[in-house]
N, C-alpha and C positions, 0 to 999 in steps of 0.2 A: 661360658661355662668352660673353664679349664679343664682338662684332662687328668684324671686322678694317675698318680705315678703305677705302674706295675714293678712290683720287687719279685725277681727269679732265685731262685734256691737250684743251687748245680752241684754234684757231687764229682761222681766218678763214671758218668755214662754220654759220652759223645755223641753218639748217633742219637739217643733219647732227647740230649739237648738240643743239638741242633734243628730237630722236627716240633720240636714244641718253639722254638723260634721262630721258627718258618711260618708254623700257621699264626702264630701272635702278629708276625709280622704283615702279613694278608688283611689284618683289619683294616677299616677305612678310617680308623681312628689312631692307629699307630703312630704316623706320623707326626701327631700332634700330643704323642705321648711319652713320658720319660720312663726310662727301664734302670731301673737297678738293681743289679746283679751281686749275691754273693756265693762266691765259691768256697766251699769249706776245704779244708787240707785235706791229706790222707792220714786215714786212723795209722797205715804202717806204711812200708816201706813199699810192701807188694803193690800199695794203689798210687804211689807217684806218678809210673809212667801216663794211666787213666785220666788221673787229675790234671797231669800238664798237656793232655792230649786237649781234653774240656778247655782250658784257658788257654791254649791256643787259637781255639773255635771262637770264645767267646772275645777275644782281640779282633776280630773279623767283622763283628755284629755292626749295619747299620740299619738306616729305615726307619729310626724312631726319633721322637725330637731330643733326645738324650740318651748317653748311654754309661753309666756310672758303675765300674766293677769294683767289688772289694775282694782282697783274697786274704782270706784268714791262713795264717801260717801254721797252725794246728788245726784239729779234727774237732770240731765242735757239738757235734753229732747234729739231726737235723732239729731235735725241738730246741736246743738253747740257740741255736742257729737261726729257725723261726723265732722263737720269743725275742731275740735281740735286734733282727737285722728289720723286722716288722717294725716293731719300736722305733728304733732310730728313723725309719721313714716316715712313719705315720705322724710321729710328733712334729718332724720338718714341714709336712704337706697338710696334714688336717685328716686326710682319709689316704688309703690304701688299695690296691688290688694285688694281690697274692698269687703265685704259680710255682711250682715245684716241677722238676727237668721229666717231669713223665705225663704232661698235661697237654694234648691236643685242643686247641679252641677253635669254635664257629668264627667266620667271619663277624657277626656283629657280639662276639663277646663283649668286646669293647663298649662297644653302644649300649648295651643292656648294664655293664656293670656301672657305667656312668652313670645309665640313666637313672638307675636304682639308687644308687648310692647319692644321687639329686633328691629323687624324689620321698625319698626315705630318712630324710638326715635332722630334720626335726621332726621325726616319729620318735621318742627316748625307747620304745620297748621292741625296735627293730636294733639287733645289735650287730647283723652281720647281712651280707648277700651271698649265695650260693649261686655259681655256673653250672652247677651239676643237680644234673638230678637222676634218679633211677628210670630204666628203658620204660617206655609207653606201654607194652604189654604186662609190666609188673603195676605201674601206677594206675591204667587204665579210668583215666579223666573222665568224669561226668561228660554228656554228650552238651549238656547247657551251662557247662561253667564258662564263665566270659571272661575270666583273665589271663594274662600269661602267667602267672605267677599264684602262689602260694604259701600258707606260712606253716613253719614248723617249729619246734620247740627246740630240735637239735640242730647245732651248728654243723658243716660237713665243710674239710680241708681239699679239696679237690675243685680250685680255680674259685677266689672266694675276695670277697673284697669287707672292710670297715672304716671305722670311724676314731680320729685319736681318742672320744672321750669314753667310746662304748672300750675301745681295748684298755684304756686306763684301770677300768673295774677288773681287770681279771689276778685275781690270788695265786698265783703258782704254785705256791706252796699250800693251797687247799687249806688252808691253817684251822678250818672248820668241819675237817673230814670224820672224827671221831665224832662228834655229835649228828650230822647228817646221817652216818652208816649204824645208829644204831636207834634211827628213828623211822621204824617200818614205811609209816607213811608217806614219807619225803621221799624215800627209795623210790615208792611205787610212784609216784610223782614224776622223779627224775627218768622212769623206765618208761614214762608213756612216750620218748624221743626214740623204743628200739629198749627191748631187754638186754641186750649187751651192755648197755650203758655203765649202770653200778660195777658189774664185774670188771668192766676194763681200768674203772677208775680205782677198782681197790689194787687192780695189778699194779697202778701207775705207784699209787700209795705204800706199796711194798715193794718199790724198786724193780720189778718185773718187768717192765717196759717201760718206756721213756718217751710217752707223747706228749706233747702239748696239745694236741688237740681233743682230748678227751678232757683237759683240764677247762679248754675254750669250751665244751661242750655244758661244762658243770658250771662254768660263770654264766650261761644263758640260762638254766633253770636257776639258780639263785637269784638271780637279779629279774627273774617272770619277765624275762624276753625270749626274743623270736628271730630266727632265720628265713631270709626271703629265698624261697625256690623257684626257679622257671619250670614251666608245666615242660617246655622241650626242652633238654639238657644242650648246654652250650661250650661242654667240656667232655672229654674223651681221654681216660687214663689208660696209656699203653706201658705200665709199668708192670701189669702181670706176664711179663715173660720171665720172669725167675732174676733179672739185672737189680732189683729193689733191695737196698738196706733194710725196712722195714718191712714193706709187703712181698715181696719177691713173687714167687710163683703162687700165692696163698688168694687171689683171685678167683673169680668164676664169671660166665657168662651171665648171670643173673644182676653184674653191675655194669657189662658193657651195654652202653646206648650208643646208640645214632646221633651225630650230631646235627643241630638245627640248623636250617639252610636259608639264607635269604631275607628272614626277618631282620627290619632295622629299629623299627618303632613299638614298644609293649605297654600292653594294658595294666596297670598295676589299679591294687585296690586299696583305698583309705583307710576301708574299715577292716582293722587287725581281728580275726578270730579264723580258729583253723574248722579246715573240711576235715569232717571225721571219715567220708569218704576216703579222700586220701588219703587221710594219717592210718585210714586203717591197712592199708595197701601198704603204704612206708613200713608201718610197723610188721607188716607179716614178711618183709622183707631180710630183718633185723633180726629174726627172731631164730632163737638155737635151734638146730635141725633134733628132729626127738624121730624114736622107732629103731629098725636095727641098726642105718647108716651110723645113728651116734653111738647105738654100744658097739658096735665094731671098731670105731675110732677110738673109743675109750679103754677096750680089750686091746687094739695094736700101741697105745699110749702106753698102758702097765705092761707091756712085753719090752717096748723100750726101755722104759724103767729100771726093769727085772734085769736085761742082758747087761745094763749098763752098770748096774750094782754088782752083778756077777763079774764081769768085768775087772770093776775096782778091786774085788776080793781075790782072783787071779794075780793080778799086778802084785798088791799086798803080800801074797804067800810068797811070789816069788823075792 
């Protein structure tokens, strides 16, 4: 079995990128893995220096079967960069493993991803493989659970993989959105992967966010498909330090998870069904906050809007 290629997307964070690559290089299969890197161009001149610093580091990378680097002349943004980059690589290789520049991987990450991509290759209802899972204290796996993976209707974007035929089914324009949003039962079913899903899809369609991931989640829903998650996470996101373009400092400890160490062989399930105990824990992590904290956040947001409007009025008066 040939190792699947890893496609890595970078922008303006040289230290995060270095840590991501160093962790990946420690994987047992690194030397057999083609690495394809897409370096996005600077959004404006203020980003030139950091983008060039990233690219100087990229030129030094070794330890993989091959390293191919694509320098984007213009800034594509993460969504378009990932859609185009993954499409290019997965069409060439038939399958792909995807990382962004703020994801640390466990030494067994590539083993897990390649085994899972091989095991579920001919299982059409499996559309993707996730390397990340929520922390053990959140998921609370049943003690008698016999596998190293579980199934989830929601895809995840922190270290994942897919196949060319599944990726080709994505409708990035979401042309059936109006039909979907008018159907309360479909909305309810989509939110089985988390109450935040429909809201994010709405924001995407309104142009208020630019997310390939929510559209990929919707593809899973529309195709009645599932994502395979590891019981113990093989990916740690280090981008919650304010440096990220999309996430910045939005993260919290509830998404931090220690990396699984040591395991090189994994027990996969051929029977595709949801474990309701695990899904209940998963959904709880994505449930919108309720109570005084939520009310306070809404009040703060209203204050921000008020002062912004007042500020604009003052400027106009001048």
